LOMIRO-405001 format. One record per residue (C-alpha): residue number from 0; x, y, z. Coordinates in pm, whole numbers, plus 50000, padded with zeros to 5 digits. Layout:
N
+-----+-------+-------+-------+
| seq |    c1 |    c2 |    c3 |
+-----+-------+-------+-------+
| NUM |     X |     Y |     Z |
...
+-----+-------+-------+-------+
***
This chain:
328
+-----+-------+-------+-------+
| seq |    c1 |    c2 |    c3 |
+-----+-------+-------+-------+
|   0 | 10284 | 26745 | 44115 |
|   1 | 10638 | 26706 | 44259 |
|   2 | 10914 | 26598 | 44023 |
|   3 | 11038 | 26240 | 44043 |
|   4 | 11366 | 26231 | 44233 |
|   5 | 11670 | 26127 | 44035 |
|   6 | 11825 | 25790 | 44132 |
|   7 | 12169 | 25844 | 44292 |
|   8 | 12399 | 25567 | 44418 |
|   9 | 12687 | 25657 | 44651 |
|  10 | 12970 | 25404 | 44675 |
|  11 | 13116 | 25496 | 45019 |
|  12 | 13014 | 25662 | 45343 |
|  13 | 13020 | 26042 | 45323 |
|  14 | 12985 | 26293 | 45610 |
|  15 | 12647 | 26265 | 45781 |
|  16 | 12540 | 26616 | 45682 |
|  17 | 12610 | 26541 | 45315 |
|  18 | 12431 | 26206 | 45319 |
|  19 | 12130 | 26362 | 45492 |
|  20 | 12107 | 26637 | 45231 |
|  21 | 12139 | 26383 | 44948 |
|  22 | 11856 | 26176 | 45095 |
|  23 | 11640 | 26488 | 45105 |
|  24 | 11714 | 26591 | 44748 |
|  25 | 11750 | 26263 | 44561 |
|  26 | 11634 | 25902 | 44551 |
|  27 | 11962 | 25809 | 44712 |
|  28 | 12118 | 25472 | 44794 |
|  29 | 12396 | 25496 | 45054 |
|  30 | 12672 | 25254 | 45149 |
|  31 | 12604 | 25229 | 45521 |
|  32 | 12871 | 24963 | 45583 |
|  33 | 13137 | 25174 | 45407 |
|  34 | 13296 | 24866 | 45253 |
|  35 | 13451 | 24928 | 44908 |
|  36 | 13229 | 24791 | 44634 |
|  37 | 13361 | 24504 | 44425 |
|  38 | 13374 | 24537 | 44047 |
|  39 | 13055 | 24331 | 44024 |
|  40 | 12881 | 24566 | 44267 |
|  41 | 13004 | 24870 | 44078 |
|  42 | 12862 | 24720 | 43758 |
|  43 | 12526 | 24666 | 43929 |
|  44 | 12532 | 25025 | 44053 |
|  45 | 12607 | 25150 | 43701 |
|  46 | 12318 | 24944 | 43566 |
|  47 | 12073 | 25097 | 43815 |
|  48 | 12187 | 25453 | 43885 |
|  49 | 12103 | 25764 | 43690 |
|  50 | 12385 | 25934 | 43875 |
|  51 | 12681 | 25752 | 44030 |
|  52 | 12886 | 25907 | 44310 |
|  53 | 13214 | 25713 | 44338 |
|  54 | 13533 | 25798 | 44525 |
|  55 | 13895 | 25791 | 44413 |
|  56 | 13932 | 25428 | 44522 |
|  57 | 13652 | 25301 | 44295 |
|  58 | 13776 | 25191 | 43954 |
|  59 | 13513 | 25307 | 43706 |
|  60 | 13687 | 25154 | 43406 |
|  61 | 13569 | 25034 | 43065 |
|  62 | 13456 | 24701 | 43212 |
|  63 | 13215 | 24886 | 43442 |
|  64 | 13105 | 25154 | 43196 |
|  65 | 13046 | 24909 | 42911 |
|  66 | 12768 | 24750 | 43117 |
|  67 | 12617 | 25073 | 43245 |
|  68 | 12250 | 25122 | 43177 |
|  69 | 12139 | 25392 | 42932 |
|  70 | 11996 | 25591 | 43223 |
|  71 | 12343 | 25657 | 43372 |
|  72 | 12409 | 26017 | 43268 |
|  73 | 12643 | 26157 | 43530 |
|  74 | 12939 | 26036 | 43737 |
|  75 | 12986 | 26291 | 44015 |
|  76 | 13313 | 26179 | 44169 |
|  77 | 13385 | 26263 | 44533 |
|  78 | 13749 | 26371 | 44496 |
|  79 | 13982 | 26573 | 44278 |
|  80 | 14172 | 26301 | 44093 |
|  81 | 13994 | 26129 | 43805 |
|  82 | 14253 | 25865 | 43711 |
|  83 | 14009 | 25602 | 43847 |
|  84 | 13755 | 25685 | 43575 |
|  85 | 13788 | 25590 | 43208 |
|  86 | 13709 | 25935 | 43070 |
|  87 | 13725 | 25825 | 42706 |
|  88 | 13469 | 25549 | 42752 |
|  89 | 13248 | 25781 | 42957 |
|  90 | 13254 | 26037 | 42677 |
|  91 | 13177 | 25773 | 42415 |
|  92 | 12874 | 25663 | 42615 |
|  93 | 12753 | 26019 | 42668 |
|  94 | 12820 | 26021 | 43042 |
|  95 | 12924 | 26350 | 43200 |
|  96 | 13198 | 26335 | 43465 |
|  97 | 13254 | 26587 | 43744 |
|  98 | 13501 | 26611 | 44032 |
|  99 | 13558 | 26836 | 44337 |
| 100 | 13863 | 27055 | 44267 |
| 101 | 13994 | 27335 | 44483 |
| 102 | 13841 | 27244 | 44817 |
| 103 | 14128 | 27023 | 44937 |
| 104 | 14414 | 27248 | 44826 |
| 105 | 14495 | 27399 | 45164 |
| 106 | 14452 | 27072 | 45355 |
| 107 | 14681 | 26878 | 45123 |
| 108 | 14937 | 27157 | 45122 |
| 109 | 14933 | 27155 | 45503 |
| 110 | 15001 | 26782 | 45506 |
| 111 | 15277 | 26818 | 45248 |
| 112 | 15445 | 27081 | 45462 |
| 113 | 15404 | 26860 | 45768 |
| 114 | 15592 | 26581 | 45590 |
| 115 | 15858 | 26822 | 45465 |
| 116 | 15919 | 26909 | 45830 |
| 117 | 15871 | 26561 | 45972 |
| 118 | 16119 | 26362 | 45767 |
| 119 | 16438 | 26573 | 45792 |
| 120 | 16371 | 26653 | 46159 |
| 121 | 16299 | 26285 | 46237 |
| 122 | 15971 | 26356 | 46414 |
| 123 | 15824 | 26007 | 46370 |
| 124 | 16148 | 25846 | 46490 |
| 125 | 16152 | 26069 | 46796 |
| 126 | 15790 | 25993 | 46877 |
| 127 | 15857 | 25619 | 46854 |
| 128 | 16161 | 25656 | 47079 |
| 129 | 15958 | 25826 | 47352 |
| 130 | 15681 | 25566 | 47333 |
| 131 | 15931 | 25279 | 47348 |
| 132 | 16050 | 25386 | 47690 |
| 133 | 16413 | 25380 | 47573 |
| 134 | 16465 | 25756 | 47571 |
| 135 | 16738 | 25846 | 47819 |
| 136 | 16688 | 26224 | 47805 |
| 137 | 16838 | 26510 | 47609 |
| 138 | 17185 | 26465 | 47460 |
| 139 | 17397 | 26701 | 47247 |
| 140 | 17407 | 26449 | 46962 |
| 141 | 17068 | 26288 | 47018 |
| 142 | 16817 | 26262 | 46732 |
| 143 | 17006 | 26500 | 46504 |
| 144 | 16816 | 26589 | 46190 |
| 145 | 16857 | 26854 | 45922 |
| 146 | 16759 | 27221 | 45915 |
| 147 | 16479 | 27322 | 45676 |
| 148 | 16564 | 27690 | 45646 |
| 149 | 16774 | 27759 | 45340 |
| 150 | 16709 | 27424 | 45171 |
| 151 | 16605 | 27394 | 44805 |
| 152 | 16254 | 27256 | 44752 |
| 153 | 16181 | 27110 | 44409 |
| 154 | 15806 | 27096 | 44339 |
| 155 | 15682 | 26861 | 44067 |
| 156 | 15349 | 27005 | 43955 |
| 157 | 15291 | 27375 | 44025 |
| 158 | 14911 | 27369 | 44021 |
| 159 | 14686 | 27478 | 44305 |
| 160 | 14842 | 27244 | 44560 |
| 161 | 15200 | 27291 | 44442 |
| 162 | 15162 | 27667 | 44463 |
| 163 | 15009 | 27642 | 44812 |
| 164 | 15302 | 27423 | 44921 |
| 165 | 15544 | 27681 | 44782 |
| 166 | 15381 | 27961 | 44982 |
| 167 | 15414 | 27761 | 45302 |
| 168 | 15772 | 27662 | 45227 |
| 169 | 15867 | 28025 | 45167 |
| 170 | 15754 | 28095 | 45523 |
| 171 | 16011 | 27842 | 45642 |
| 172 | 16287 | 28011 | 45446 |
| 173 | 16312 | 27753 | 45170 |
| 174 | 16421 | 27825 | 44815 |
| 175 | 16146 | 27736 | 44566 |
| 176 | 16212 | 27548 | 44242 |
| 177 | 15957 | 27379 | 44021 |
| 178 | 15895 | 27166 | 43713 |
| 179 | 15558 | 27186 | 43541 |
| 180 | 15402 | 27106 | 43205 |
| 181 | 15376 | 27478 | 43149 |
| 182 | 15561 | 27764 | 43310 |
| 183 | 15340 | 27950 | 43556 |
| 184 | 15249 | 28317 | 43519 |
| 185 | 15542 | 28554 | 43582 |
| 186 | 15351 | 28721 | 43867 |
| 187 | 15331 | 28389 | 44054 |
| 188 | 15698 | 28319 | 43993 |
| 189 | 15778 | 28664 | 44129 |
| 190 | 15554 | 28619 | 44434 |
| 191 | 15713 | 28284 | 44522 |
| 192 | 16062 | 28378 | 44402 |
| 193 | 16039 | 28047 | 44219 |
| 194 | 16292 | 27908 | 43972 |
| 195 | 16148 | 27719 | 43674 |
| 196 | 16322 | 27408 | 43539 |
| 197 | 16213 | 27292 | 43196 |
| 198 | 16420 | 26977 | 43252 |
| 199 | 16298 | 26762 | 43540 |
| 200 | 16626 | 26568 | 43534 |
| 201 | 16830 | 26883 | 43585 |
| 202 | 16613 | 26998 | 43874 |
| 203 | 16618 | 26664 | 44055 |
| 204 | 16994 | 26648 | 44076 |
| 205 | 17015 | 26986 | 44255 |
| 206 | 16737 | 26972 | 44515 |
| 207 | 16738 | 26897 | 44888 |
| 208 | 16370 | 26800 | 44903 |
| 209 | 16137 | 26690 | 44623 |
| 210 | 15762 | 26738 | 44665 |
| 211 | 15536 | 26544 | 44426 |
| 212 | 15218 | 26741 | 44359 |
| 213 | 15117 | 26646 | 44004 |
| 214 | 14811 | 26436 | 43915 |
| 215 | 14838 | 26074 | 43808 |
| 216 | 14791 | 26044 | 43432 |
| 217 | 14940 | 25806 | 43174 |
| 218 | 15210 | 26071 | 43119 |
| 219 | 15303 | 26089 | 43489 |
| 220 | 15304 | 25716 | 43567 |
| 221 | 15645 | 25646 | 43724 |
| 222 | 15750 | 26000 | 43644 |
| 223 | 15998 | 25947 | 43924 |
| 224 | 16142 | 25633 | 43767 |
| 225 | 16437 | 25427 | 43886 |
| 226 | 16660 | 25630 | 43653 |
| 227 | 16537 | 25963 | 43788 |
| 228 | 16556 | 25853 | 44150 |
| 229 | 16924 | 25780 | 44091 |
| 230 | 16970 | 26145 | 43990 |
| 231 | 16884 | 26259 | 44343 |
| 232 | 17159 | 26340 | 44590 |
| 233 | 17217 | 26106 | 44886 |
| 234 | 17116 | 26391 | 45119 |
| 235 | 16781 | 26445 | 44942 |
| 236 | 16430 | 26362 | 45061 |
| 237 | 16114 | 26276 | 44864 |
| 238 | 15765 | 26378 | 44983 |
| 239 | 15458 | 26248 | 44798 |
| 240 | 15101 | 26355 | 44876 |
| 241 | 14978 | 26322 | 44516 |
| 242 | 14938 | 25966 | 44385 |
| 243 | 15154 | 25664 | 44456 |
| 244 | 15173 | 25567 | 44090 |
| 245 | 15380 | 25877 | 44009 |
| 246 | 15677 | 25724 | 44193 |
| 247 | 15834 | 25385 | 44118 |
| 248 | 15783 | 25255 | 44472 |
| 249 | 16017 | 24956 | 44434 |
| 250 | 16297 | 25177 | 44304 |
| 251 | 16237 | 25428 | 44584 |
| 252 | 16251 | 25152 | 44844 |
| 253 | 16576 | 25016 | 44702 |
| 254 | 16733 | 25363 | 44709 |
| 255 | 16628 | 25417 | 45071 |
| 256 | 16757 | 25076 | 45175 |
| 257 | 17090 | 25138 | 45005 |
| 258 | 17137 | 25478 | 45166 |
| 259 | 17115 | 25652 | 44828 |
| 260 | 16842 | 25881 | 44969 |
| 261 | 16815 | 26044 | 45311 |
| 262 | 16447 | 25966 | 45358 |
| 263 | 16090 | 25994 | 45234 |
| 264 | 15747 | 26111 | 45351 |
| 265 | 15465 | 25920 | 45183 |
| 266 | 15092 | 25976 | 45217 |
| 267 | 15014 | 25767 | 44907 |
| 268 | 15135 | 25433 | 44772 |
| 269 | 15155 | 25270 | 44433 |
| 270 | 14935 | 24972 | 44525 |
| 271 | 14745 | 25112 | 44822 |
| 272 | 14619 | 25004 | 45065 |
| 273 | 14907 | 24758 | 45022 |
| 274 | 15243 | 24903 | 45127 |
| 275 | 15581 | 24759 | 45036 |
| 276 | 15681 | 24560 | 45351 |
| 277 | 16038 | 24684 | 45315 |
| 278 | 15917 | 25043 | 45359 |
| 279 | 15758 | 24948 | 45690 |
| 280 | 16096 | 24844 | 45826 |
| 281 | 16274 | 25171 | 45744 |
| 282 | 16320 | 25431 | 46016 |
| 283 | 16387 | 25718 | 45775 |
| 284 | 16040 | 25703 | 45619 |
| 285 | 15717 | 25861 | 45745 |
| 286 | 15413 | 25665 | 45623 |
| 287 | 15058 | 25804 | 45636 |
| 288 | 14727 | 25641 | 45529 |
| 289 | 14632 | 25873 | 45239 |
| 290 | 14506 | 26143 | 45477 |
| 291 | 14631 | 26456 | 45302 |
| 292 | 14279 | 26592 | 45247 |
| 293 | 14125 | 26430 | 45555 |
| 294 | 13972 | 26726 | 45735 |
| 295 | 13609 | 26761 | 45834 |
| 296 | 13591 | 27097 | 45659 |
| 297 | 13741 | 26957 | 45340 |
| 298 | 13512 | 26655 | 45322 |
| 299 | 13204 | 26870 | 45378 |
| 300 | 13314 | 27108 | 45102 |
| 301 | 13372 | 26814 | 44868 |
| 302 | 13024 | 26682 | 44941 |
| 303 | 12869 | 27022 | 44873 |
| 304 | 13043 | 27031 | 44536 |
| 305 | 12902 | 26687 | 44450 |
| 306 | 12551 | 26804 | 44539 |
| 307 | 12592 | 27122 | 44332 |
| 308 | 12713 | 26917 | 44034 |
| 309 | 12414 | 26685 | 44056 |
| 310 | 12156 | 26962 | 44100 |
| 311 | 12306 | 27168 | 43818 |
| 312 | 12307 | 26869 | 43586 |
| 313 | 11953 | 26763 | 43673 |
| 314 | 11837 | 27119 | 43609 |
| 315 | 11970 | 27091 | 43255 |
| 316 | 12286 | 27297 | 43289 |
| 317 | 12655 | 27215 | 43252 |
| 318 | 12801 | 27140 | 43596 |
| 319 | 13069 | 27388 | 43707 |
| 320 | 13324 | 27110 | 43775 |
| 321 | 13282 | 26908 | 43457 |
| 322 | 13591 | 26706 | 43368 |
| 323 | 13717 | 26684 | 43009 |
| 324 | 13977 | 26443 | 42872 |
| 325 | 14187 | 26733 | 42749 |
| 326 | 14228 | 26860 | 43108 |
| 327 | 14455 | 26571 | 43202 |
+-----+-------+-------+-------+
***
């Protein structure tokens, strides 16, 4: 007799190949309209599912988990960040949580490097100028930006993505500096010729470009606060492909408006999808719709990790990408 398929509920559209495989393997409910579920809908899903597959935009908080049915045993999140899941409540209710680390490292690092290049060289401004029809041709002083080679890059969070960003930046002749909870292995420092700063404040005041690559946790909320943003030089740029909550967006906007910063490249926002209207009016800011990991290859790899986590768990083993509270 065949085994009864486990009940899996997926909160958003995933790549067709992943959804097809999930339908084959599990008793799977898909979100064909791809509209974000409301809190009430997430609660209903938690009441029904044995395994829930949310994304980073679904808030699986205590209000949702407290009403989950006893059959909910696994939350296999489609994404690396887990700040949208109340890990403590999940643990208390005996629910295992997994994520999809590693597979989006190169894609996000590529996007970070693209923003590091785009903002100082004014690529978005130039593109808008051409489209407007106002471009009058090449001029010796037209669209002057700043050279990347030789600039100091300060990386906040030297994990997988931060290290991948550093490798790319080295190829552009940048000097690598970093702040991290723990100093990285000496061999990595040597490879990247990276300078470690135990004090984030001291690093910020000396950098040309700051790249935010740390996860969002209670400890990193507004890590770049209004006070720390004021430490940056007027010629400095901020690039954020991590989480919007790490940066005080209002303080950043005020600094950009006042000319206290040269510019910013943002792929994430504190209250996304809402974006501070004042940011939209600034020419020295490149704004992207949280697309740092948005490659076909990356999404397929993430989906495969979700499937592996579910199959491993259902087979009675500990999933390879299990998330623990102590990890964040």
